[in-house]
LUMKELO-446815 format. One line per field, with one value per residue (C-alpha): z, y, x; residue in one letter. Coordinates in nm, 2 decimals. Each point is the difference from the previous one (the first is absolute). Layout:
% residues N
c3 = [Z,...]
c2 = [Y,...]
c1 = [X,...]
resn = [A,...]
END
This chain:
% residues 292
c3 = [4.60,-0.08,-0.31,-0.01,-0.35,-0.03,0.17,0.09,0.16,-0.04,0.14,-0.26,-0.03,-0.29,-0.34,-0.15,0.00,-0.11,0.17,-0.20,0.18,-0.21,0.07,-0.20,-0.18,0.09,0.35,0.10,-0.16,-0.04,0.09,-0.01,0.27,-0.05,0.26,0.08,-0.14,0.20,0.29,0.12,-0.02,0.15,-0.17,0.23,-0.18,0.15,0.02,-0.11,-0.19,-0.12,-0.36,0.06,0.27,-0.02,-0.09,0.08,-0.12,0.23,-0.04,-0.10,-0.14,-0.18,-0.23,-0.08,-0.36,-0.15,0.27,0.18,0.15,0.38,0.21,0.28,0.33,-0.05,0.25,0.00,0.12,0.08,-0.22,-0.18,-0.01,-0.28,0.00,-0.35,-0.10,-0.19,-0.17,-0.32,-0.13,0.11,-0.09,0.29,-0.10,0.27,-0.07,0.18,0.01,-0.03,0.30,0.10,0.35,0.14,0.25,0.26,0.16,0.30,0.18,0.11,0.00,-0.37,-0.14,-0.35,-0.21,-0.13,0.23,-0.14,-0.12,0.18,0.32,-0.02,-0.20,-0.34,-0.26,-0.33,-0.32,-0.17,0.31,0.16,0.37,0.25,0.31,0.32,0.30,0.31,-0.01,0.37,0.18,0.38,0.17,0.32,0.13,0.15,-0.21,-0.29,-0.33,-0.37,-0.26,-0.37,-0.21,-0.35,-0.21,-0.31,-0.25,-0.13,0.12,-0.18,0.16,0.33,-0.03,0.28,0.20,0.17,0.37,0.16,0.37,-0.04,-0.25,-0.28,-0.33,-0.31,-0.29,-0.36,-0.19,-0.05,-0.31,0.07,-0.31,0.20,0.36,0.17,0.29,0.20,0.24,0.27,0.17,0.36,0.21,0.38,0.17,0.36,0.19,0.13,0.28,0.08,0.33,0.16,0.30,-0.13,-0.35,-0.31,-0.08,-0.36,-0.16,0.14,-0.26,-0.18,-0.17,-0.21,0.18,-0.04,-0.06,0.17,0.16,0.07,0.34,0.15,0.24,-0.04,0.33,0.13,0.11,0.35,0.21,0.36,0.02,-0.27,-0.14,-0.10,-0.22,0.19,-0.25,-0.14,0.19,-0.24,-0.27,-0.23,-0.25,0.10,0.25,0.24,0.12,-0.32,-0.07,-0.34,0.00,-0.19,0.09,-0.19,-0.06,0.07,0.26,0.16,0.16,0.27,0.02,0.28,0.00,0.34,0.13,0.31,0.15,0.04,0.28,-0.06,-0.12,0.30,0.24,-0.17,0.02,0.36,0.09,-0.18,0.18,0.34,-0.08,-0.09,0.31,0.21,-0.16,0.06,0.37,0.03,-0.16,0.22,0.31,-0.11,-0.06,0.35,0.17,-0.18,0.12,0.36]
c2 = [-3.61,0.14,0.21,0.23,0.08,0.21,-0.20,-0.32,-0.14,-0.34,-0.17,-0.02,-0.22,-0.14,0.14,-0.32,0.03,0.29,0.08,0.25,0.18,0.16,0.18,-0.07,0.31,0.18,0.09,0.04,-0.02,-0.35,-0.11,-0.30,-0.17,-0.22,-0.27,-0.31,-0.32,-0.27,0.23,0.14,0.38,0.22,0.28,0.25,0.20,0.28,-0.06,0.36,0.27,0.34,0.08,0.37,0.22,-0.14,-0.37,-0.30,-0.36,-0.29,-0.35,-0.26,-0.30,-0.13,-0.28,-0.15,-0.10,0.02,-0.24,0.03,0.33,-0.02,0.24,0.18,0.09,0.37,0.26,0.38,0.01,-0.21,-0.24,-0.32,-0.25,-0.26,-0.27,-0.07,-0.30,0.07,-0.33,0.19,0.34,0.11,0.28,0.12,0.22,0.19,0.10,0.31,0.18,0.37,0.14,0.33,0.14,0.11,0.29,0.04,0.34,0.07,-0.33,-0.29,-0.25,-0.08,-0.35,-0.13,-0.24,-0.21,0.04,0.10,-0.30,0.15,0.07,0.38,0.29,-0.10,-0.19,-0.17,0.19,-0.03,-0.14,0.15,0.08,0.13,0.20,-0.10,0.23,0.01,0.23,0.10,0.03,0.02,0.27,-0.02,0.27,-0.12,0.08,0.12,-0.18,0.04,-0.05,-0.08,0.28,-0.03,-0.13,0.10,-0.16,0.19,0.35,-0.02,0.14,-0.15,-0.28,0.03,-0.32,-0.07,-0.01,-0.34,-0.07,-0.32,-0.22,0.09,0.20,-0.16,0.22,-0.07,-0.19,0.19,-0.11,-0.03,0.15,0.27,0.12,0.12,0.23,-0.08,0.26,-0.10,0.29,-0.06,0.25,0.03,-0.07,0.05,-0.17,0.21,-0.16,0.15,-0.12,0.06,-0.17,0.09,-0.01,-0.08,0.15,0.06,0.08,-0.28,-0.11,0.05,0.33,0.15,0.24,0.36,-0.11,0.19,-0.27,0.03,-0.15,-0.01,-0.18,-0.10,0.00,-0.31,-0.04,0.14,-0.17,0.11,0.21,0.26,0.02,0.35,0.03,0.21,0.02,-0.19,-0.10,0.01,0.21,0.15,0.28,0.27,-0.05,-0.29,0.02,-0.11,-0.37,0.03,0.13,-0.03,-0.10,0.01,-0.34,0.12,-0.27,-0.29,0.15,-0.10,0.20,-0.07,0.12,0.12,-0.01,0.14,-0.17,0.19,-0.16,0.22,-0.30,-0.20,0.28,0.03,-0.37,-0.01,0.28,-0.19,-0.32,0.17,0.18,-0.33,-0.17,0.29,-0.04,-0.37,0.05,0.26,-0.22,-0.30,0.22,0.13,-0.36,-0.10,0.29,-0.07,-0.36,0.11]
c1 = [8.21,-0.34,-0.06,-0.31,-0.12,-0.32,-0.28,0.19,0.32,0.17,0.31,0.28,0.30,0.20,-0.11,-0.14,-0.38,-0.22,-0.33,-0.20,-0.28,-0.27,-0.34,-0.31,-0.14,0.33,-0.12,0.36,0.35,0.13,0.36,0.23,0.21,0.30,0.03,0.20,-0.14,-0.17,-0.08,-0.33,-0.05,-0.27,-0.17,-0.16,-0.28,-0.20,-0.37,-0.08,0.18,-0.10,-0.10,-0.06,-0.14,-0.35,0.05,0.21,0.07,-0.08,0.15,-0.25,0.18,0.31,0.11,0.34,0.12,-0.35,-0.13,-0.34,-0.10,0.03,-0.22,0.16,-0.17,-0.05,0.12,0.02,0.37,0.29,0.19,-0.08,0.30,0.05,0.26,0.13,0.21,0.33,0.03,-0.05,-0.10,-0.35,-0.24,-0.22,-0.30,-0.19,-0.36,-0.14,-0.33,-0.04,-0.18,-0.16,-0.07,-0.34,0.08,-0.28,-0.06,-0.22,0.01,0.23,-0.29,-0.02,0.01,-0.02,-0.20,0.16,0.30,0.34,0.20,0.30,-0.20,0.04,-0.15,0.14,-0.20,0.07,-0.04,-0.35,-0.17,-0.31,0.01,-0.27,0.08,-0.19,-0.02,-0.22,-0.30,0.06,0.33,-0.02,0.21,0.21,-0.23,-0.33,-0.31,0.21,0.05,0.09,-0.27,0.08,-0.15,0.16,0.29,0.19,0.24,0.30,-0.11,-0.34,-0.32,-0.11,-0.25,-0.26,-0.05,-0.34,0.03,0.03,0.02,0.21,0.16,0.24,0.01,0.14,0.11,-0.06,0.27,0.32,0.20,0.37,0.16,0.17,0.05,-0.32,-0.08,-0.31,-0.13,-0.24,-0.19,-0.10,-0.19,0.02,-0.33,-0.12,-0.27,-0.28,-0.21,-0.34,-0.15,-0.34,-0.16,-0.34,-0.15,0.21,0.34,0.10,0.34,0.23,0.25,0.33,0.07,0.28,0.22,-0.14,-0.36,-0.28,-0.22,-0.37,-0.10,-0.35,-0.22,-0.36,-0.20,-0.17,-0.36,-0.05,-0.26,0.03,0.33,0.05,0.36,0.12,0.31,0.25,0.30,0.30,0.30,0.30,0.14,-0.27,-0.02,-0.25,-0.29,0.04,-0.35,-0.17,-0.08,0.16,0.36,0.33,0.35,0.33,0.17,0.36,0.05,-0.20,-0.31,-0.25,-0.33,-0.24,-0.36,-0.10,-0.36,-0.17,-0.31,-0.33,-0.21,-0.31,-0.20,0.11,-0.11,-0.34,-0.05,0.11,-0.25,-0.27,0.07,0.01,-0.33,-0.15,0.12,-0.14,-0.34,0.00,0.08,-0.27,-0.25,0.09,-0.04,-0.34,-0.12,0.12,-0.17,-0.33,0.00,0.05]
resn = [M,V,I,S,I,D,N,A,T,A,D,T,G,S,Q,H,T,T,I,T,V,R,Y,A,N,D,T,A,M,G,Y,A,I,S,A,A,G,N,H,G,Y,T,I,S,Q,R,H,S,W,S,D,D,S,S,S,R,Y,N,L,Q,A,Y,F,I,D,N,G,P,I,I,P,I,N,R,S,S,D,G,N,F,T,L,D,V,S,T,D,S,N,H,V,V,V,F,I,A,K,P,Q,F,E,I,V,I,H,G,T,D,N,A,T,F,F,P,P,S,P,T,N,D,D,W,F,D,E,N,T,D,V,Q,V,I,V,P,N,V,I,P,S,D,K,Q,Y,T,R,L,Q,L,D,G,W,S,L,D,D,S,Y,I,N,D,I,P,R,Q,E,S,G,T,F,K,S,G,P,I,H,M,S,S,M,H,N,V,K,L,E,Y,K,T,Q,Y,Y,V,N,V,I,S,S,F,G,R,A,L,G,T,G,W,Y,N,S,G,T,I,V,D,V,S,V,I,P,G,N,D,I,I,V,N,H,V,F,S,G,W,Q,G,S,T,I,G,N,K,N,Q,M,S,A,E,T,L,A,D,S,P,K,V,L,V,A,N,W,S,A,D,Y,T,N,V,S,I,M,S,I,G,I,I,A,A,L,V,L,V,I,I,Y,Q,K,R,R,T,S,L,K,T]
END
């Protein structure tokens, strides 16, 4: 038969030996088990149990009959089992650590430094923890991403975070004397691509959703063929026919600067070359006629 008392269970038999279970610092209510002598009995102790709505205790170690403290591999859930001899009465004392949770809002990509000793979001009392999150989170949609913009602790004001194109952000130390809420503020960004086959295009980059983006093109140096700007291909605000324009970053955008070719210089040069050739031919004919 198995008897469950508070946080542990043990096999019971004849009433000859007493196993007393206690908790250091009164982290749970102790109890006693009567068991048959000269048999082994198993106590099953939960790794974690609630203290109140915002904290818990987590099993750290135990000792038997004032013997050495034996550490336990810590875990967030499940049970720790301990075999206890019943050759005589024994006192088992479990040692547990108070823990508090860090609740992350705004992303599922957070990690912690140092990591939680229980491999979750709970941390030992009076330790200091830093939250680590990526500066940029790619999106399933092409040319769309999330950019870290700010963070707050326990509903305080938002702390602005300088924009970084890669890497991670690490918060300041968070002291674990209570439960904490950390809010990460990410903004959706879209990629605006400005393309020109002539000159230099300006404005390509990532922009926050809703931003009005300035795009422009600087003409190159014409030598023979003149290039005349003929307008923008793509979504713009206002006049498409000016070399400086605006677009709204409400989705990924591609803007192409269109140019037309003016061959006036080529025509003038061609006429000049032809005239020069005609003069050379006339000159050569005159020289030939004079010799004859």
